[in-house]
C-alpha positions in Angstrom: -0.1 -65.2 -57.9 -2.4 -64.3 -55.1 -2.1 -60.7 -53.9 -4.1 -58.2 -52.0 -4.8 -55.2 -54.2 -6.0 -52.7 -51.6 -6.2 -49.5 -53.6 -9.6 -47.7 -53.3 -10.8 -47.6 -56.9 -13.6 -45.2 -55.8 -11.0 -42.6 -55.4 -10.3 -42.6 -59.1 -13.6 -40.8 -59.7 -12.8 -38.0 -57.3 -12.1 -34.7 -59.0 -9.7 -32.3 -57.3 -10.9 -28.8 -57.8 -8.8 -26.0 -56.5 -9.3 -22.3 -56.9 -8.2 -20.2 -59.9 -5.5 -21.5 -62.2 -1.9 -20.7 -61.5 -0.3 -18.0 -63.7 1.9 -19.4 -66.4 5.0 -17.6 -65.1 4.5 -19.1 -61.7 4.5 -22.7 -62.8 7.3 -24.9 -61.6 8.2 -22.8 -58.6 8.5 -19.8 -60.9 11.9 -21.1 -62.2 13.1 -20.2 -65.6 12.1 -22.9 -68.1 15.0 -24.9 -69.5 15.8 -25.4 -73.1 17.4 -28.5 -74.6 20.3 -28.5 -72.1 19.3 -29.9 -68.6 19.7 -27.5 -65.6 19.2 -28.2 -61.9 15.7 -27.8 -60.7 16.2 -25.9 -57.4 14.6 -27.8 -54.5 15.2 -27.3 -50.8 16.5 -30.3 -49.0 17.6 -31.2 -45.5 21.2 -31.2 -44.4 22.9 -34.5 -45.3 20.2 -35.5 -47.8 19.8 -35.0 -51.5 16.7 -34.0 -53.6 16.5 -37.0 -55.8 14.2 -39.8 -56.9 10.9 -39.2 -58.6 9.2 -35.8 -59.0 5.4 -35.5 -59.4 3.4 -32.4 -60.4 -0.3 -32.1 -59.9 -2.6 -31.7 -62.9 -3.2 -28.0 -62.2 0.5 -27.3 -61.5 -0.2 -26.2 -57.9 1.6 -29.0 -56.1 5.1 -30.4 -56.6 6.1 -33.5 -54.7 9.7 -34.8 -54.5 11.8 -37.1 -52.4 15.0 -36.6 -50.4 17.3 -39.3 -49.1 20.7 -39.8 -47.7 22.0 -42.7 -49.9 21.2 -45.8 -51.9 20.1 -47.9 -50.1 18.6 -45.2 -47.9 18.4 -45.0 -44.1 16.7 -41.7 -44.2 14.0 -40.7 -46.8 11.0 -38.5 -46.9 8.5 -37.0 -49.4 8.1 -33.2 -49.5 5.7 -30.9 -51.2 5.5 -27.3 -52.4 2.0 -25.8 -52.7 0.9 -22.7 -54.6 -1.5 -21.0 -52.2 -2.6 -17.3 -51.8 -0.9 -16.5 -55.1 2.5 -17.7 -54.0 4.6 -20.9 -53.6 4.7 -22.1 -50.0 6.8 -24.9 -48.5 8.4 -27.3 -48.8 6.3 -29.3 -46.3 7.3 -32.8 -45.1 4.4 -35.0 -46.2 5.5 -38.6 -45.7 8.4 -39.8 -43.5 10.2 -43.0 -44.5 8.9 -43.0 -48.1 10.3 -41.8 -51.4 9.3 -41.8 -55.2 6.0 -40.0 -55.2 3.6 -40.3 -58.1 0.1 -38.8 -58.3 -2.8 -40.7 -59.8 -4.4 -39.5 -63.0 -6.8 -37.2 -61.2 -4.6 -36.4 -58.3 -6.8 -38.2 -55.8 -4.2 -40.8 -54.8 -0.5 -40.6 -54.3 1.8 -43.7 -54.8 5.1 -44.0 -53.1 7.5 -46.7 -51.9 9.7 -47.8 -49.0 12.1 -50.7 -48.6 10.9 -53.7 -46.5 13.7 -56.2 -45.8 15.7 -54.7 -48.7 12.8 -54.9 -51.2 11.1 -51.9 -52.7 7.4 -52.0 -51.9 4.6 -49.8 -53.2 2.2 -47.9 -50.9 -0.7 -45.5 -51.5 -2.4 -42.7 -49.7 -5.8 -41.1 -50.5 -6.4 -37.4 -50.4 -8.5 -36.4 -47.5 -9.5 -32.8 -47.2 -6.3 -30.8 -47.5 -4.1 -33.7 -46.5 -3.4 -37.3 -47.0 -4.4 -40.6 -45.3 -1.8 -42.8 -43.7 0.1 -44.8 -46.4 -1.2 -48.4 -46.9 0.8 -51.1 -48.6 -0.5 -51.7 -52.1 0.5 -55.4 -52.8 1.0 -58.3 -50.5 3.5 -59.9 -52.9 7.1 -60.3 -51.8 8.3 -59.3 -55.2 9.8 -55.9 -55.9 7.2 -53.2 -56.5 9.1 -50.1 -57.7 7.8 -46.9 -59.3 4.2 -47.9 -59.4 2.2 -45.9 -61.9 -1.4 -45.6 -63.2 -2.5 -44.5 -66.7 -5.7 -43.0 -68.2 -6.6 -46.4 -69.5 -6.9 -47.7 -66.0 -3.7 -49.8 -66.4 -1.0 -50.2 -63.8 2.7 -50.5 -64.3 5.7 -51.1 -62.0 9.2 -52.4 -62.1 9.4 -55.8 -60.5 11.2 -59.2 -60.6 8.8 -61.7 -62.2 11.6 -63.7 -63.7 14.3 -63.0 -61.2 15.7 -59.8 -62.8 14.2 -56.4 -62.6 11.9 -55.7 -65.5 9.3 -53.0 -66.3 6.0 -54.8 -65.9 2.3 -54.4 -66.1 0.0 -55.4 -63.2 -3.0 -57.3 -64.5 -5.9 -57.4 -62.0 -8.7 -59.9 -61.9 -10.8 -59.5 -58.7 -8.4 -60.4 -55.9 -5.9 -62.1 -58.2 -3.1 -60.1 -59.7 -0.3 -61.1 -62.1 2.9 -59.2 -62.7 3.7 -59.5 -66.4 7.0 -58.4 -67.8 6.7 -56.1 -70.9 9.4 -58.4 -72.4 12.0 -57.5 -75.0 13.1 -55.1 -76.4 12.3 -52.8 -73.4 13.7 -55.4 -70.9 16.9 -57.3 -71.5 19.5 -59.1 -69.3 20.3 -55.8 -67.6 18.2 -54.2 -64.8 15.4 -51.9 -65.9 13.8 -50.2 -62.9 13.2 -46.4 -62.7 10.7 -45.5 -65.4 7.9 -43.1 -66.5 5.0 -44.1 -68.7 2.9 -41.5 -70.3 -0.7 -41.3 -69.1 -2.0 -42.2 -72.6 0.7 -45.0 -72.7 2.2 -43.6 -75.9 5.8 -43.9 -74.6 7.9 -45.1 -71.8 11.1 -43.4 -70.6 13.3 -45.7 -68.4 16.7 -46.1 -66.8 18.8 -49.2 -67.6 21.2 -50.1 -64.8 24.1 -51.1 -67.0 26.9 -49.0 -68.5 26.4 -46.2 -69.7 23.6 -45.9 -67.2 21.4 -43.8 -69.4 17.7 -42.9 -70.0 16.0 -44.5 -73.0 12.6 -44.1 -74.7 10.3 -46.7 -76.2 7.0 -46.1 -78.1 3.8 -48.1 -77.9 3.0 -49.9 -81.1 -0.5 -50.5 -82.5 -0.1 -54.3 -81.9 0.5 -53.7 -78.1 4.2 -54.2 -78.2 7.0 -51.6 -77.8 9.6 -50.3 -80.1 13.3 -50.9 -79.8 14.5 -48.3 -77.1 16.5 -45.3 -78.2 18.9 -43.3 -76.0 17.6 -39.8 -75.2 20.8 -38.5 -76.6 24.0 -36.8 -75.4 22.3 -33.6 -74.3 20.6 -35.6 -71.5 22.8 -38.7 -71.1 26.4 -38.0 -70.0 29.3 -40.3 -70.0 30.3 -40.3 -66.4 26.9 -40.0 -64.6 23.8 -41.9 -63.8 20.7 -40.5 -65.4 17.6 -42.0 -63.7 14.3 -41.4 -61.9 12.4 -39.9 -64.9 9.1 -37.9 -64.7 7.5 -36.1 -67.6 5.0 -33.3 -67.1 1.4 -33.7 -68.2 1.9 -31.7 -71.3 4.9 -33.8 -72.3 7.0 -30.6 -72.4 9.6 -31.2 -69.6 11.5 -34.1 -68.3 12.6 -34.2 -64.6 15.3 -36.7 -63.8 18.1 -37.4 -61.3 21.7 -37.1 -62.4 24.9 -37.7 -60.4 27.7 -40.1 -59.5 29.6 -40.9 -56.3 29.9 -39.3 -53.9 26.2 -38.8 -53.1 26.7 -35.0 -52.9 26.9 -34.9 -56.7 23.3 -35.9 -57.2 20.6 -33.4 -58.1 17.2 -33.3 -59.8 17.5 -31.8 -63.3 14.9 -30.7 -65.8 15.0 -30.2 -69.6 12.7 -29.5 -72.5 11.7 -32.9 -73.8 8.8 -32.5 -76.2 11.0 -32.0 -79.3 13.1 -35.1 -78.3 10.0 -37.3 -77.9 8.7 -36.2 -81.3 12.0 -36.4 -83.2 13.1 -39.8 -81.9 9.8 -41.3 -82.9 10.5 -40.6 -86.5 14.2 -41.4 -86.8 15.4 -44.8 -87.8 14.9 -47.7 -85.3 17.7 -50.2 -85.1 16.5 -53.8 -85.8 16.8 -56.2 -83.0 16.9 -59.9 -82.3 13.5 -61.0 -81.0 13.7 -64.8 -81.0 17.0 -66.5 -80.6 17.7 -69.3 -83.0 18.3 -72.6 -81.2 21.4 -74.6 -82.0 20.9 -77.0 -84.8 22.1 -80.6 -85.3 22.5 -82.6 -88.5 24.5 -85.5 -89.6 27.4 -86.2 -92.0 26.3 -86.9 -95.6 22.8 -85.6 -95.3 21.4 -82.4 -96.7 21.1 -79.7 -94.1 18.5 -77.0 -94.8 17.3 -74.4 -92.4 15.2 -71.2 -93.2 15.6 -68.3 -90.8 12.1 -67.7 -89.4 10.8 -64.2 -90.3 10.1 -63.7 -86.6 13.8 -63.8 -85.6 14.4 -60.1 -86.1 12.1 -57.1 -85.7 12.5 -53.8 -87.4 10.1 -51.2 -86.1 10.4 -49.3 -89.4 8.9 -52.4 -91.1 10.1 -55.9 -91.3 9.9 -55.9 -95.1 12.8 -53.5 -95.1 15.4 -56.1 -93.8 18.0 -57.8 -95.9 19.8 -60.9 -94.7 23.3 -62.3 -94.9 25.2 -65.1 -93.1 28.8 -65.8 -92.2 30.6 -67.8 -89.7 30.5 -66.4 -86.1 34.0 -65.0 -86.5 32.9 -63.0 -89.6 34.7 -65.3 -92.1 33.0 -66.8 -95.1 30.8 -69.9 -94.7 32.4 -73.3 -95.1 32.6 -74.4 -98.7 29.8 -77.0 -98.3 27.3 -74.5 -96.8 25.5 -71.7 -98.8 23.0 -69.0 -97.8 20.2 -67.7 -100.0 19.3 -64.2 -98.8 16.1 -64.1 -100.8 14.6 -67.1 -99.0 16.8 -66.7 -95.8 17.9 -70.4 -96.2 21.1 -72.1 -95.2 21.7 -75.3 -97.0 24.4 -77.8 -97.8 25.7 -81.4 -97.2 28.4 -81.6 -94.5 31.2 -84.1 -95.1 32.7 -84.4 -91.7 31.9 -84.2 -88.0 32.3 -80.9 -86.2 30.6 -77.7 -85.0 30.1 -74.6 -87.2 29.5 -71.3 -85.3 27.1 -69.3 -87.5 26.1 -65.6 -87.6 22.9 -64.4 -89.4 22.8 -60.6 -90.0 19.6 -58.5 -90.6 20.3 -55.1 -92.1 17.7 -52.3 -92.6 17.6 -49.5 -95.2 19.7 -47.2 -93.0 22.4 -49.9 -92.8 21.7 -50.5 -89.1 22.0 -54.2 -88.3 21.2 -56.9 -85.7 22.8 -60.3 -85.5 22.0 -63.8 -84.2 24.6 -66.4 -83.4 24.0 -70.1 -83.2 25.9 -73.4 -83.6 25.3 -76.1 -86.2 26.5 -79.4 -84.7 27.5 -82.0 -87.3 27.4 -85.5 -85.8 27.6 -89.0 -87.1 24.6 -90.3 -85.2 23.2 -92.5 -88.0 24.3 -95.3 -90.1 22.3 -96.2 -93.2 22.8 -99.6 -94.9 21.0 -101.6 -97.5 20.4 -105.0 -96.0 18.8 -106.5 -99.1 18.8 -105.7 -102.8 15.8 -107.9 -103.4 13.0 -105.8 -104.8 10.4 -105.2 -102.1 6.8 -105.8 -102.8 5.7 -102.4 -101.4 6.6 -99.5 -99.3 6.8 -100.2 -95.6 8.1 -98.4 -92.5 8.7 -100.9 -89.6 8.6 -100.2 -85.9 12.0 -99.2 -84.5 13.8 -101.8 -82.3 14.4 -101.9 -79.5 11.6 -99.7 -78.3 11.7 -98.1 -75.7 15.4 -97.6 -76.2 18.6 -96.0 -74.8 20.8 -94.8 -76.4 20.4 -96.3 -79.9 17.7 -97.8 -82.0 17.3 -99.2 -85.5 14.6 -98.2 -88.0 14.0 -100.4 -91.0 12.0 -99.6 -94.2 11.5 -101.0 -97.7 11.0 -99.3 -101.1 10.0 -101.1 -104.3 11.2 -98.5 -106.8 14.1 -96.1 -107.0 13.0 -93.2 -104.9 14.0 -90.0 -103.2 13.7 -90.9 -99.5 13.4 -88.6 -96.5 13.4 -90.0 -93.0 12.9 -87.4 -90.3 12.4 -87.4 -86.5 10.1 -84.9 -84.7 9.4 -84.2 -81.1 5.8 -84.5 -79.7 5.1 -80.9 -80.6 6.0 -81.4 -84.2 9.4 -79.8 -84.1 12.0 -81.4 -86.4 14.9 -82.7 -84.4 16.9 -84.9 -86.8 17.1 -85.8 -90.5 18.2 -89.5 -90.8 17.9 -89.9 -94.5 17.6 -87.4 -97.4 18.9 -89.0 -100.6 18.0 -91.0 -103.7 18.0 -94.8 -103.0 17.6 -97.9 -105.1 14.8 -100.4 -104.5 15.5 -102.6 -101.5 15.3 -102.9 -97.8 17.2 -100.5 -95.6 17.9 -100.0 -91.9 19.1 -96.9 -90.1 21.0 -97.0 -86.8 20.4 -93.9 -84.8 22.3 -92.8 -81.6 19.7 -90.6 -79.9 22.1 -89.5 -77.1 24.2 -87.5 -79.6 21.2 -85.3 -80.3 21.1 -83.9 -76.7 17.4 -84.6 -76.5 15.3 -85.3 -73.4 13.4 -88.5 -72.7 10.0 -88.8 -74.2 7.9 -89.9 -77.2 9.3 -89.0 -80.7 7.7 -89.3 -84.1 9.6 -90.6 -87.2 8.2 -90.1 -90.7 9.3 -91.5 -94.0 8.5 -89.8 -97.3 9.5 -91.6 -100.5 8.9 -90.2 -104.0 9.2 -92.7 -106.9 11.5 -91.4 -109.6 9.5 -92.9 -112.4 6.0 -92.0 -111.5 6.4 -89.2 -108.8 4.1 -91.2 -106.7 4.5 -90.3 -103.0 4.5 -92.7 -100.1 4.4 -91.5 -96.5 4.1 -93.3 -93.2 4.7 -92.3 -89.5 5.4 -94.2 -86.3 6.2 -93.3 -82.7 9.2 -94.4 -80.6 10.0 -94.0 -76.9 13.4 -92.7 -75.9 14.3 -93.3 -72.2 17.5 -91.8 -70.8 
């Protein structure tokens, strides 16, 4: 995606040096520090507006920026600032009209903010100039959402955007004038809307708001492999049942969380703050609930043939360690598996030979050492898409796999093969990427010539080239024969 990344990187090297440090008891507008229960952070606001959205505090604690607006979506919004000058707090001063969601850069030289353009949140930036700020400039030319843009000490950039059509927390990857907005993926992002977020400057954690009931704040920790842990709720002290908790910001020392809380009407919304360092530390070392990482696709097999499927070890992730998971399987309703189907928890394998056409809704469950669990549902479709018959009992001279006919074909084709000795025969079909899509034969057969009729349309596969492979193992000598051919399915 072509974008114009207009930020002035030179500003990142500017150091903001103000006079003497602020006294400890004067930090945060000299307000009494909260404990584990959130309290309102007192901010002045204009009549008809609310002091909500993102808060940002300068590295030396002498500047506090916040937004005020009239509603969501807003028709009036501005960014205000308190400054500690001449040994006292002064302000608030209106700094930017028409913008909201302030966020200072790592060294305070740049401030990011946003405004709606045609109903889409777009990021802007302003550079510190003397004692003030330059006029805001749009950050990205992309028409995609750019919400809560943030920068980290690692020179990485994050934002909430819509790369796949739904709002995700993303990373902005910059390559000269080319930029790509990449979703952080699961488990941080799911089918809900993830938008308001805060990422620590060292990228050790993300706190974010998920726009689906119960509308809470969650935390996820950065793992050594670059992925993120399964999010955890910040708990009932912070998240309440009947309100939205959103717009998070954490102070540079990770001691305090600022956030917006409220519900309708708009007059119920305020900015709150709470001691958060103990929560960040404790949640990191409590049990993580395992989660479904890779959905198992529906499976198809045929009547009279052995079905065998091993649950991939990448299906579930347990951030406490995947080796702690144990597995079980039931029908999707929770009832026992059909009598013909069994599950081996040690190998994570479902196996059995179906005797009739039908669909079996299956549930595989992964449970960790704390009895927390995750589940994956998929359907096993049993069809009668093949017909195997021995067309000659005359002993064949050698093993041979013939070309299917007709070829190309739609919807059915016939595959013929010969075996000179009694053998265990496996005849399977694969797509062009090597994924198994059908088992046509999996049984012991007498010597002779056989043909298999296959109805490809019953497998719900797309047009294309498919590979079929026969493997035959002689019962007397254990000699193995294998041959592969290609066929062309055209819908």
